[in-house]
Z-matrix of the N, CA and C atoms (Angstrom, degrees):
N
C 1 1.463
C 2 1.503 1 110.56
N 3 1.312 2 115.16 1 -46.95
C 4 1.462 3 120.81 2 178.29
C 5 1.504 4 110.59 3 -64.73
N 6 1.313 5 118.24 4 -40.12
C 7 1.477 6 122.83 5 -179.28
C 8 1.512 7 110.51 6 -64.41
N 9 1.320 8 119.05 7 -41.68
C 10 1.468 9 122.36 8 179.17
C 11 1.518 10 110.60 9 -64.38
N 12 1.339 11 115.67 10 -41.09
C 13 1.460 12 119.58 11 179.96
C 14 1.524 13 110.09 12 -64.07
N 15 1.315 14 118.75 13 -38.75
C 16 1.476 15 122.76 14 -179.88
C 17 1.520 16 109.99 15 -65.23
N 18 1.343 17 114.60 16 -41.03
C 19 1.470 18 116.95 17 179.51
C 20 1.531 19 110.46 18 -64.00
N 21 1.339 20 116.10 19 -41.71
C 22 1.474 21 118.78 20 179.38
C 23 1.525 22 111.39 21 -62.20
N 24 1.383 23 116.86 22 -38.35
C 25 1.474 24 120.87 23 -179.62
C 26 1.523 25 109.91 24 -65.54
N 27 1.359 26 116.14 25 -42.62
C 28 1.481 27 118.81 26 -179.40
C 29 1.519 28 110.61 27 -65.61
N 30 1.325 29 115.59 28 -37.12
C 31 1.465 30 119.25 29 -179.37
C 32 1.535 31 109.73 30 -66.72
N 33 1.310 32 116.61 31 -39.90
C 34 1.470 33 120.77 32 179.26
C 35 1.525 34 111.06 33 -64.38
N 36 1.368 35 114.77 34 -43.43
C 37 1.469 36 118.97 35 179.62
C 38 1.530 37 110.64 36 -62.79
N 39 1.308 38 117.31 37 -39.04
C 40 1.473 39 121.48 38 179.77
C 41 1.519 40 110.38 39 -64.79
N 42 1.341 41 115.90 40 -41.87
C 43 1.466 42 118.60 41 179.14
C 44 1.529 43 111.61 42 -65.55
N 45 1.339 44 115.14 43 -40.89
C 46 1.475 45 118.92 44 177.47
C 47 1.513 46 110.72 45 -61.32
N 48 1.343 47 118.06 46 -44.41
C 49 1.466 48 121.88 47 179.79
C 50 1.507 49 112.09 48 -62.45
N 51 1.322 50 116.51 49 -43.53
C 52 1.459 51 120.01 50 179.65
C 53 1.523 52 110.73 51 -63.04
N 54 1.333 53 115.41 52 -39.57
C 55 1.460 54 118.88 53 178.68
C 56 1.516 55 111.86 54 -64.32
N 57 1.350 56 115.78 55 -39.94
C 58 1.469 57 119.89 56 -179.77
C 59 1.514 58 110.88 57 -63.65
N 60 1.338 59 116.13 58 -42.83
C 61 1.476 60 120.49 59 -179.94
C 62 1.525 61 109.90 60 -63.64
N 63 1.344 62 116.34 61 -42.70
C 64 1.464 63 119.82 62 179.35
C 65 1.522 64 111.21 63 -62.33
N 66 1.340 65 115.98 64 -38.68
C 67 1.460 66 120.06 65 179.54
C 68 1.522 67 111.20 66 -64.53
N 69 1.355 68 116.48 67 -41.86
C 70 1.467 69 121.10 68 178.96
C 71 1.522 70 110.77 69 -62.05
N 72 1.349 71 115.40 70 -45.29
C 73 1.469 72 119.33 71 179.93
C 74 1.518 73 111.41 72 -63.10
N 75 1.344 74 115.65 73 -37.93
C 76 1.452 75 119.85 74 179.26
C 77 1.521 76 110.99 75 -64.67
N 78 1.347 77 115.78 76 -44.76
C 79 1.472 78 120.17 77 179.56
C 80 1.510 79 111.01 78 -61.63
N 81 1.350 80 117.68 79 -44.43
C 82 1.463 81 121.50 80 -179.80
C 83 1.518 82 110.75 81 -62.32
N 84 1.321 83 115.45 82 -41.70
C 85 1.463 84 118.94 83 -179.49
C 86 1.502 85 112.01 84 -65.13
N 87 1.316 86 117.77 85 -44.72
C 88 1.457 87 122.01 86 179.69
C 89 1.521 88 110.38 87 -65.61
N 90 1.345 89 118.14 88 -42.02
C 91 1.463 90 121.62 89 -179.19
C 92 1.516 91 110.46 90 -62.18
N 93 1.340 92 117.16 91 -42.87
C 94 1.472 93 120.12 92 179.44
C 95 1.510 94 111.24 93 -62.06
N 96 1.296 95 118.09 94 -40.91
C 97 1.461 96 121.75 95 179.76
C 98 1.516 97 111.17 96 -66.99
N 99 1.305 98 117.56 97 -44.49
C 100 1.453 99 121.36 98 179.67
C 101 1.514 100 111.77 99 -62.85
N 102 1.357 101 117.98 100 -34.93
C 103 1.462 102 120.96 101 -179.88
C 104 1.520 103 110.59 102 -61.71
N 105 1.332 104 118.14 103 -35.41
C 106 1.459 105 120.64 104 -179.20
C 107 1.517 106 111.70 105 -73.87
N 108 1.312 107 118.87 106 -15.52
C 109 1.450 108 122.03 107 179.30
C 110 1.526 109 113.68 108 -89.03
N 111 1.287 110 119.46 109 -10.23
C 112 1.467 111 122.05 110 -174.87
C 113 1.515 112 112.91 111 -95.53
N 114 1.344 113 119.37 112 2.84
C 115 1.469 114 122.09 113 178.17
C 116 1.519 115 109.53 114 -147.00
N 117 1.343 116 117.15 115 130.95
C 118 1.469 117 123.02 116 177.07
C 119 1.516 118 108.32 117 -129.43
N 120 1.311 119 117.95 118 132.52
C 121 1.468 120 122.00 119 -172.66
C 122 1.520 121 110.95 120 -130.26
N 123 1.367 122 116.11 121 133.52
C 124 1.467 123 123.02 122 168.56
C 125 1.529 124 106.95 123 -128.32
N 126 1.309 125 117.31 124 129.23
C 127 1.461 126 122.29 125 177.90
C 128 1.522 127 109.67 126 -109.76
N 129 1.362 128 116.80 127 119.74
C 130 1.466 129 121.42 128 173.02
C 131 1.527 130 107.28 129 -93.26
N 132 1.331 131 117.37 130 107.47
C 133 1.463 132 120.07 131 -173.94
C 134 1.528 133 113.27 132 -99.10
N 135 1.352 134 117.78 133 5.00
C 136 1.464 135 119.99 134 178.38
C 137 1.521 136 108.49 135 -131.50
N 138 1.348 137 116.70 136 88.35
C 139 1.452 138 123.12 137 179.69
C 140 1.523 139 106.98 138 -124.83
N 141 1.324 140 118.30 139 110.74
C 142 1.460 141 121.38 140 -171.27
C 143 1.521 142 111.77 141 -133.12
N 144 1.336 143 115.30 142 159.36
C 145 1.458 144 122.15 143 169.65
C 146 1.513 145 107.48 144 -149.41
N 147 1.324 146 115.86 145 160.00
C 148 1.458 147 120.89 146 -178.85
C 149 1.520 148 109.91 147 -138.56
N 150 1.333 149 116.95 148 135.01
C 151 1.457 150 121.23 149 175.79
C 152 1.524 151 109.76 150 -76.40
N 153 1.330 152 116.47 151 144.96
C 154 1.460 153 120.94 152 179.20
C 155 1.528 154 110.21 153 -66.12
N 156 1.325 155 115.59 154 160.20
C 157 1.457 156 121.42 155 177.49
C 158 1.529 157 109.12 156 -64.41
N 159 1.325 158 116.20 157 147.20
C 160 1.461 159 121.07 158 -179.28
C 161 1.517 160 110.31 159 -129.22
N 162 1.335 161 115.29 160 147.49
C 163 1.454 162 122.29 161 173.23
C 164 1.519 163 108.51 162 -101.03
N 165 1.325 164 116.80 163 127.66
C 166 1.461 165 122.05 164 177.53
C 167 1.528 166 107.12 165 -130.37
N 168 1.331 167 116.71 166 125.69
C 169 1.459 168 121.43 167 -177.07
C 170 1.519 169 110.52 168 -107.62
N 171 1.318 170 115.09 169 130.45
C 172 1.470 171 121.29 170 178.49
C 173 1.524 172 108.92 171 -120.17
N 174 1.321 173 116.15 172 133.83
C 175 1.465 174 121.85 173 178.07
C 176 1.529 175 108.90 174 -118.36
N 177 1.330 176 115.12 175 127.53
C 178 1.466 177 120.72 176 177.48
C 179 1.515 178 108.08 177 -116.54
N 180 1.336 179 115.20 178 127.73
C 181 1.454 180 120.23 179 -177.79
C 182 1.516 181 112.36 180 -116.94
N 183 1.318 182 116.32 181 -166.15
C 184 1.473 183 120.65 182 178.53
C 185 1.524 184 111.79 183 -58.24
N 186 1.319 185 115.56 184 152.52
C 187 1.471 186 122.00 185 -179.93
C 188 1.523 187 112.13 186 59.12
N 189 1.347 188 116.01 187 28.80
C 190 1.472 189 122.48 188 176.00
C 191 1.524 190 113.73 189 61.05
N 192 1.324 191 116.69 190 23.18
C 193 1.468 192 119.31 191 174.45
C 194 1.515 193 108.89 192 -66.37
N 195 1.330 194 116.65 193 133.28
C 196 1.465 195 121.05 194 -176.74
C 197 1.529 196 109.73 195 -129.82
N 198 1.312 197 115.70 196 132.35
C 199 1.457 198 121.64 197 173.04
C 200 1.526 199 108.19 198 -128.87
N 201 1.341 200 116.34 199 137.87
C 202 1.457 201 121.91 200 -178.83
C 203 1.523 202 108.99 201 -125.50
N 204 1.315 203 116.01 202 144.95
C 205 1.467 204 120.29 203 -177.12
C 206 1.519 205 112.93 204 -59.04
N 207 1.331 206 117.38 205 -21.90
C 208 1.471 207 120.89 206 -178.92
C 209 1.534 208 112.79 207 -94.32
N 210 1.328 209 117.86 208 5.61
C 211 1.469 210 120.15 209 -176.71
C 212 1.523 211 113.34 210 -65.04
N 213 1.321 212 117.33 211 -15.93
C 214 1.458 213 119.86 212 178.76
C 215 1.520 214 113.15 213 -71.92
N 216 1.345 215 117.14 214 -11.79
C 217 1.462 216 121.28 215 178.41
C 218 1.519 217 112.35 216 82.18
N 219 1.329 218 114.28 217 175.17
C 220 1.457 219 120.31 218 -179.93
C 221 1.511 220 111.33 219 63.99
N 222 1.319 221 115.80 220 -145.93
C 223 1.465 222 120.98 221 -178.22
C 224 1.526 223 111.84 222 -95.01
N 225 1.346 224 117.13 223 3.30
C 226 1.459 225 120.54 224 -177.15
C 227 1.514 226 113.13 225 -72.96
N 228 1.333 227 115.35 226 156.56
C 229 1.453 228 121.51 227 179.09
C 230 1.529 229 109.62 228 -133.53
N 231 1.334 230 115.26 229 32.67
C 232 1.465 231 122.61 230 179.88
C 233 1.525 232 108.48 231 -133.67
N 234 1.336 233 116.08 232 130.92
C 235 1.461 234 119.29 233 -176.90
C 236 1.525 235 109.66 234 -143.17
N 237 1.319 236 116.80 235 140.04
C 238 1.461 237 122.22 236 175.61
C 239 1.518 238 109.01 237 -97.07
N 240 1.331 239 115.74 238 115.55
C 241 1.465 240 122.07 239 -176.08
C 242 1.527 241 109.69 240 -99.45
N 243 1.323 242 116.64 241 117.84
C 244 1.461 243 121.44 242 -178.71
C 245 1.524 244 112.77 243 -107.87
N 246 1.328 245 116.84 244 4.12
C 247 1.466 246 120.06 245 -175.50
C 248 1.530 247 113.45 246 -100.96
N 249 1.331 248 117.26 247 -3.87
C 250 1.463 249 120.66 248 179.42
C 251 1.530 250 108.31 249 -120.88
N 252 1.326 251 115.81 250 112.49
C 253 1.468 252 122.16 251 -179.71
C 254 1.524 253 108.21 252 -104.63
N 255 1.321 254 116.74 253 104.05
C 256 1.472 255 120.36 254 -174.57
C 257 1.534 256 113.12 255 -75.17
N 258 1.332 257 117.28 256 -9.77
C 259 1.466 258 119.68 257 176.92
C 260 1.526 259 111.92 258 -98.14
N 261 1.322 260 116.63 259 0.03
C 262 1.459 261 119.95 260 173.39
C 263 1.512 262 116.74 261 95.03
N 264 1.327 263 117.91 262 -11.39
C 265 1.451 264 119.72 263 175.67
C 266 1.526 265 113.38 264 83.53
N 267 1.341 266 114.46 265 -175.33
C 268 1.474 267 121.57 266 -173.08
C 269 1.520 268 113.26 267 -112.60
N 270 1.335 269 116.66 268 9.38
C 271 1.475 270 118.94 269 -177.64
C 272 1.526 271 111.29 270 -60.12
N 273 1.334 272 116.88 271 -36.47
C 274 1.471 273 121.59 272 178.78
C 275 1.528 274 108.25 273 -124.59
N 276 1.330 275 117.69 274 94.63
C 277 1.465 276 120.47 275 -179.87
C 278 1.539 277 111.38 276 -57.68
N 279 1.315 278 115.77 277 143.55
C 280 1.456 279 121.12 278 -177.12
C 281 1.530 280 111.48 279 -81.53
N 282 1.315 281 114.80 280 133.94
C 283 1.461 282 121.67 281 169.41
C 284 1.529 283 107.77 282 -87.40
N 285 1.322 284 119.32 283 160.12
C 286 1.459 285 120.31 284 174.86
C 287 1.530 286 110.23 285 -54.89
N 288 1.333 287 116.68 286 128.70
C 289 1.451 288 122.41 287 -178.71
C 290 1.517 289 113.75 288 94.43
N 291 1.350 290 118.30 289 -9.98
C 292 1.471 291 122.08 290 179.80
C 293 1.532 292 111.02 291 -82.50
N 294 1.343 293 114.24 292 162.01
C 295 1.472 294 120.05 293 173.08
C 296 1.523 295 108.18 294 -150.45
N 297 1.302 296 117.00 295 163.93
C 298 1.470 297 122.64 296 174.71
C 299 1.517 298 109.10 297 -146.78
N 300 1.337 299 114.75 298 146.47
C 301 1.467 300 120.74 299 -174.10
C 302 1.519 301 111.12 300 -124.85
N 303 1.331 302 115.47 301 147.44
C 304 1.468 303 123.35 302 175.70
C 305 1.523 304 108.08 303 -137.63
N 306 1.329 305 116.54 304 132.90
C 307 1.469 306 121.20 305 177.58
C 308 1.523 307 109.53 306 -111.82
N 309 1.321 308 115.63 307 132.90
C 310 1.463 309 121.38 308 176.90
C 311 1.522 310 108.38 309 -124.75
N 312 1.334 311 115.60 310 155.09
C 313 1.467 312 121.62 311 177.70
C 314 1.515 313 108.76 312 -113.95
N 315 1.315 314 116.05 313 127.42
C 316 1.466 315 122.02 314 177.66
C 317 1.519 316 108.00 315 -107.51
N 318 1.341 317 116.61 316 122.19
C 319 1.459 318 122.11 317 -176.23
C 320 1.519 319 110.52 318 -125.84
N 321 1.314 320 115.66 319 135.12
C 322 1.461 321 121.13 320 173.72
C 323 1.527 322 107.20 321 -86.88
N 324 1.316 323 117.06 322 101.45
C 325 1.461 324 121.28 323 -179.44
C 326 1.525 325 112.18 324 -95.86
N 327 1.320 326 116.58 325 10.03
C 328 1.454 327 120.15 326 177.86
C 329 1.515 328 111.78 327 -89.65
N 330 1.334 329 115.80 328 -157.82
C 331 1.468 330 121.35 329 -177.57
C 332 1.513 331 112.87 330 -115.23
N 333 1.338 332 117.39 331 -9.09
C 334 1.449 333 121.30 332 179.55
C 335 1.518 334 111.65 333 -105.21
N 336 1.311 335 116.85 334 -179.53
C 337 1.459 336 122.93 335 179.03
C 338 1.522 337 109.22 336 -126.30
N 339 1.341 338 116.17 337 149.52
C 340 1.454 339 119.41 338 178.96
C 341 1.509 340 111.04 339 -171.45
N 342 1.333 341 116.62 340 167.58
C 343 1.465 342 120.92 341 179.68
C 344 1.530 343 111.26 342 -72.83
N 345 1.319 344 115.44 343 147.22
C 346 1.467 345 121.59 344 177.45
C 347 1.522 346 108.37 345 -110.48
N 348 1.326 347 116.54 346 127.54
C 349 1.460 348 121.19 347 -178.59
C 350 1.524 349 110.29 348 -131.58
N 351 1.325 350 115.12 349 155.40
C 352 1.462 351 122.18 350 177.58
C 353 1.515 352 108.32 351 -118.42
N 354 1.328 353 115.54 352 127.05
C 355 1.459 354 120.13 353 -179.70
C 356 1.519 355 111.48 354 -121.48
N 357 1.331 356 118.95 355 101.17
C 358 1.468 357 121.37 356 176.86
C 359 1.529 358 111.30 357 -72.33
N 360 1.323 359 115.50 358 139.32
C 361 1.451 360 119.98 359 174.68
C 362 1.512 361 110.50 360 -90.04
N 363 1.324 362 116.31 361 -170.85
C 364 1.465 363 120.83 362 -179.21
C 365 1.526 364 110.31 363 -70.65
N 366 1.323 365 115.71 364 140.37
C 367 1.464 366 121.16 365 177.11
C 368 1.526 367 108.92 366 -85.91
N 369 1.312 368 116.13 367 133.72
C 370 1.463 369 121.19 368 -179.92
C 371 1.527 370 110.01 369 -119.36
N 372 1.319 371 116.19 370 142.84
C 373 1.460 372 122.41 371 -179.66
C 374 1.515 373 109.75 372 -108.68
N 375 1.333 374 115.57 373 138.53
C 376 1.462 375 120.50 374 175.42
C 377 1.528 376 108.39 375 -139.23
N 378 1.345 377 115.71 376 160.41
C 379 1.458 378 120.56 377 178.34
C 380 1.519 379 112.75 378 73.54
N 381 1.312 380 114.26 379 -167.15
C 382 1.462 381 120.05 380 -178.74
C 383 1.516 382 112.27 381 79.31
N 384 1.302 383 114.86 382 -169.96
C 385 1.459 384 120.64 383 -178.55
C 386 1.523 385 110.61 384 -73.81
N 387 1.330 386 117.35 385 134.50
C 388 1.468 387 119.78 386 178.87
C 389 1.529 388 112.96 387 -67.83
N 390 1.313 389 116.35 388 -14.17
C 391 1.471 390 119.20 389 -179.92
C 392 1.524 391 111.91 390 -103.06
N 393 1.350 392 116.50 391 7.55
C 394 1.465 393 120.05 392 -177.46
C 395 1.524 394 110.45 393 -62.93
N 396 1.304 395 115.33 394 141.77
C 397 1.469 396 121.10 395 178.95
C 398 1.529 397 111.37 396 -109.03
N 399 1.310 398 117.67 397 4.91
C 400 1.463 399 121.90 398 179.20
C 401 1.526 400 108.59 399 -125.85
N 402 1.336 401 116.59 400 152.71
C 403 1.464 402 122.54 401 -179.91
C 404 1.511 403 109.88 402 -117.38
N 405 1.325 404 115.67 403 136.44
C 406 1.467 405 119.79 404 177.38
C 407 1.531 406 111.05 405 -61.81
N 408 1.327 407 117.57 406 -26.84
C 409 1.477 408 120.47 407 178.55
C 410 1.524 409 111.45 408 -63.80
N 411 1.341 410 116.47 409 -25.01
C 412 1.460 411 120.63 410 179.84
C 413 1.525 412 111.77 411 -94.80
N 414 1.331 413 116.47 412 2.34
C 415 1.463 414 120.45 413 -175.43
C 416 1.524 415 112.01 414 -119.85
N 417 1.344 416 117.39 415 -47.52
C 418 1.466 417 121.59 416 -177.06
C 419 1.525 418 110.04 417 -64.80
N 420 1.338 419 115.18 418 140.67
C 421 1.462 420 121.59 419 -177.31
C 422 1.522 421 110.81 420 -107.73
N 423 1.348 422 116.04 421 151.23
C 424 1.462 423 121.09 422 177.26
C 425 1.524 424 109.15 423 -134.20
N 426 1.330 425 115.52 424 141.28
C 427 1.464 426 122.21 425 170.92
C 428 1.520 427 107.86 426 -131.10
N 429 1.324 428 116.37 427 152.40
C 430 1.460 429 122.05 428 179.40
C 431 1.526 430 108.74 429 -133.73
N 432 1.322 431 116.14 430 131.65
C 433 1.457 432 121.94 431 175.66
C 434 1.519 433 107.82 432 -128.92
N 435 1.335 434 117.86 433 126.65
C 436 1.463 435 121.97 434 179.58
C 437 1.526 436 110.11 435 -121.03
N 438 1.313 437 116.06 436 145.81
C 439 1.460 438 121.56 437 -178.82
C 440 1.521 439 111.15 438 -84.71
N 441 1.341 440 115.45 439 167.54
C 442 1.467 441 121.84 440 177.06
C 443 1.525 442 109.62 441 -54.63
N 444 1.349 443 116.59 442 141.64
C 445 1.462 444 127.16 443 13.74
C 446 1.527 445 114.78 444 -83.68
N 447 1.348 446 118.36 445 16.29
C 448 1.450 447 120.66 446 178.81
C 449 1.524 448 110.94 447 -93.13
N 450 1.322 449 115.79 448 152.69
C 451 1.459 450 121.63 449 174.87
C 452 1.530 451 109.82 450 -116.61
N 453 1.337 452 117.08 451 13.67
C 454 1.461 453 120.62 452 -177.57
C 455 1.525 454 110.57 453 -70.07
N 456 1.338 455 116.07 454 124.04
C 457 1.459 456 122.21 455 178.42
C 458 1.521 457 107.54 456 -154.23
N 459 1.330 458 116.66 457 103.95
C 460 1.457 459 120.65 458 -177.62
C 461 1.524 460 111.95 459 -100.33
N 462 1.336 461 117.91 460 13.57
C 463 1.471 462 119.98 461 -177.19
C 464 1.522 463 111.47 462 -63.17
N 465 1.322 464 116.78 463 -26.47
C 466 1.453 465 118.99 464 179.38
C 467 1.508 466 113.13 465 -77.64
N 468 1.318 467 116.77 466 -14.43
C 469 1.460 468 120.45 467 -178.21
C 470 1.531 469 110.16 468 -143.58
N 471 1.334 470 117.52 469 65.19
C 472 1.472 471 119.40 470 177.62
C 473 1.524 472 109.37 471 -61.66
N 474 1.311 473 115.55 472 145.16
C 475 1.466 474 120.01 473 -177.60
C 476 1.518 475 109.98 474 -125.80
N 477 1.329 476 115.50 475 156.36
C 478 1.461 477 119.22 476 174.28
C 479 1.524 478 108.07 477 -71.75
N 480 1.319 479 116.38 478 152.83
C 481 1.465 480 120.74 479 -174.66
C 482 1.528 481 112.57 480 -56.43
N 483 1.329 482 116.47 481 -37.68
C 484 1.471 483 119.01 482 -177.24
C 485 1.524 484 112.51 483 -68.22
N 486 1.345 485 117.17 484 -16.54
C 487 1.467 486 120.37 485 179.87
C 488 1.521 487 112.22 486 -109.34
N 489 1.317 488 116.47 487 7.70
C 490 1.466 489 120.58 488 -178.63
C 491 1.517 490 108.74 489 -71.92
N 492 1.338 491 116.41 490 115.17
C 493 1.461 492 120.78 491 -174.97
C 494 1.517 493 113.70 492 -108.45
N 495 1.339 494 115.83 493 -174.54
C 496 1.466 495 121.84 494 -178.02
C 497 1.531 496 110.94 495 -61.10
N 498 1.336 497 114.69 496 143.85
C 499 1.459 498 121.18 497 -178.28
C 500 1.526 499 109.49 498 -128.77
N 501 1.340 500 115.75 499 131.71
C 502 1.467 501 120.66 500 171.09
C 503 1.524 502 106.74 501 -85.12
N 504 1.317 503 116.86 502 114.33
C 505 1.465 504 120.47 503 -172.85
C 506 1.523 505 111.31 504 -90.14
N 507 1.345 506 116.97 505 -55.90
C 508 1.469 507 121.93 506 -179.85
C 509 1.528 508 107.89 507 -134.28
N 510 1.335 509 115.45 508 132.18
C 511 1.470 510 119.18 509 -178.88
C 512 1.516 511 111.09 510 -63.64
N 513 1.334 512 117.48 511 -39.38
C 514 1.471 513 121.42 512 176.94
C 515 1.520 514 108.39 513 -154.02
N 516 1.326 515 115.32 514 111.54
C 517 1.462 516 120.77 515 177.82
C 518 1.528 517 107.46 516 -96.23
N 519 1.329 518 116.44 517 107.92
C 520 1.458 519 121.03 518 -176.24
C 521 1.527 520 111.49 519 -74.19
N 522 1.317 521 115.80 520 162.39
C 523 1.457 522 121.31 521 177.99
C 524 1.530 523 109.49 522 -57.16
N 525 1.323 524 115.64 523 128.66
C 526 1.462 525 121.26 524 179.00
C 527 1.515 526 114.16 525 89.22
N 528 1.348 527 117.90 526 -11.83
C 529 1.465 528 120.78 527 -178.97
C 530 1.526 529 111.15 528 -86.66
N 531 1.329 530 115.37 529 160.60
C 532 1.460 531 120.20 530 -179.24
C 533 1.523 532 110.22 531 -147.88
N 534 1.315 533 115.67 532 164.38
C 535 1.453 534 122.50 533 174.20
C 536 1.517 535 108.27 534 -141.66
N 537 1.334 536 116.57 535 143.66
C 538 1.460 537 122.28 536 176.68
C 539 1.523 538 108.51 537 -98.44
N 540 1.317 539 116.62 538 129.68
C 541 1.465 540 121.19 539 179.32
C 542 1.522 541 109.57 540 -121.49
N 543 1.335 542 115.65 541 125.31
C 544 1.458 543 121.61 542 179.69
C 545 1.524 544 109.76 543 -105.79
N 546 1.335 545 115.96 544 124.37
C 547 1.457 546 123.03 545 177.63
C 548 1.523 547 108.38 546 -102.57
N 549 1.312 548 115.90 547 127.02
C 550 1.458 549 121.08 548 177.58
C 551 1.523 550 108.44 549 -122.03
N 552 1.334 551 115.87 550 121.49
C 553 1.465 552 119.98 551 177.63
C 554 1.527 553 108.33 552 -115.53
N 555 1.301 554 115.01 553 144.09
C 556 1.467 555 119.12 554 -176.51
C 557 1.517 556 110.95 555 -142.49
N 558 1.321 557 114.67 556 155.82
C 559 1.458 558 121.97 557 173.72
C 560 1.526 559 106.26 558 -111.70
N 561 1.313 560 118.43 559 112.85
C 562 1.463 561 120.70 560 -176.14
C 563 1.532 562 112.31 561 -56.87
N 564 1.310 563 114.91 562 149.90
C 565 1.468 564 120.13 563 179.22
C 566 1.529 565 111.26 564 -61.32
N 567 1.325 566 115.62 565 -23.19
C 568 1.463 567 120.49 566 -179.07
C 569 1.524 568 113.45 567 -88.88
N 570 1.336 569 117.59 568 6.42
C 571 1.471 570 120.34 569 -176.47
C 572 1.519 571 111.22 570 -59.07
N 573 1.322 572 115.09 571 138.81
C 574 1.462 573 121.29 572 -178.96
C 575 1.525 574 111.03 573 -75.25
N 576 1.339 575 118.25 574 145.04
C 577 1.465 576 121.09 575 173.62
C 578 1.529 577 112.69 576 -59.44
N 579 1.331 578 116.69 577 -13.60
C 580 1.463 579 120.53 578 179.04
C 581 1.534 580 111.64 579 -60.21
N 582 1.340 581 118.02 580 -26.00
C 583 1.468 582 120.71 581 -176.96
C 584 1.530 583 111.50 582 -94.13
N 585 1.305 584 118.10 583 2.52
C 586 1.472 585 120.45 584 -178.67
C 587 1.521 586 110.74 585 -60.19
N 588 1.316 587 115.76 586 139.34
C 589 1.460 588 121.36 587 178.61
C 590 1.511 589 114.64 588 77.67
N 591 1.317 590 118.08 589 -4.99
C 592 1.462 591 120.56 590 -179.25
C 593 1.530 592 110.98 591 -81.34
N 594 1.324 593 115.77 592 150.18
C 595 1.471 594 122.95 593 175.61
C 596 1.518 595 108.70 594 -118.15
N 597 1.326 596 115.51 595 131.29
C 598 1.468 597 120.76 596 176.05
C 599 1.523 598 108.80 597 -100.47
N 600 1.319 599 116.22 598 134.72
C 601 1.468 600 121.84 599 177.76
C 602 1.520 601 108.33 600 -128.91
N 603 1.336 602 115.53 601 127.16
C 604 1.466 603 120.02 602 -178.18
C 605 1.521 604 110.50 603 -142.59
N 606 1.327 605 117.93 604 119.75
C 607 1.478 606 119.63 605 176.16
C 608 1.527 607 110.21 606 -71.95
N 609 1.322 608 115.59 607 143.91
C 610 1.462 609 122.13 608 176.89
C 611 1.527 610 107.50 609 -125.92
N 612 1.319 611 116.97 610 125.29
C 613 1.455 612 122.12 611 -174.55
C 614 1.519 613 110.10 612 -114.29
N 615 1.327 614 115.77 613 120.20
C 616 1.471 615 121.82 614 173.86
C 617 1.512 616 107.96 615 -90.79
N 618 1.335 617 116.64 616 134.91
C 619 1.454 618 120.76 617 176.60
C 620 1.517 619 109.21 618 -130.06
N 621 1.328 620 116.09 619 121.85
C 622 1.465 621 121.99 620 176.29
C 623 1.522 622 107.87 621 -106.87
N 624 1.324 623 115.82 622 116.51
C 625 1.457 624 119.18 623 -179.33
C 626 1.512 625 112.69 624 111.24
């Protein structure tokens, strides 16, 4: 009687233990499944953008003076260069029949391509005799010659500064390409003494694009 009761107790304990183990396994299985439902992930590994092509113009003059269209800083692409005088300056005033030349290099340091043009502004006269009736702007002559890829050559038709108009320099200046432009200004041998002591000032604007 006692032996049968002991066997029944052991059998009950075994069933209880097996049930407990099954319950633990069930809980672990359910917990693992639920954990995968609480997080969802998508990774986009190809997200790109590209800046548009830009034109940047660099001018190099005598004594390695360099001006770049971006020298103004910020996002601007326009700069006023006061260190390159393409007419040669006033250090040596011209006598009748004299001339002086300056060569500059225009380089496209950007990534795009575009036409290069030269736009002369109005010529202004200062100094000289207050009673003068002639202007050096109407007397002094200018010619421009540029190297390939430009075909600009005004030596056959020099013009007075006051009539110096817009010039198409290069049809398309590609990125990394450059052209050398030589400016020659002269005072004709026939120049009137009325222009003596006068200074001519004329802005020249390069436009790429």
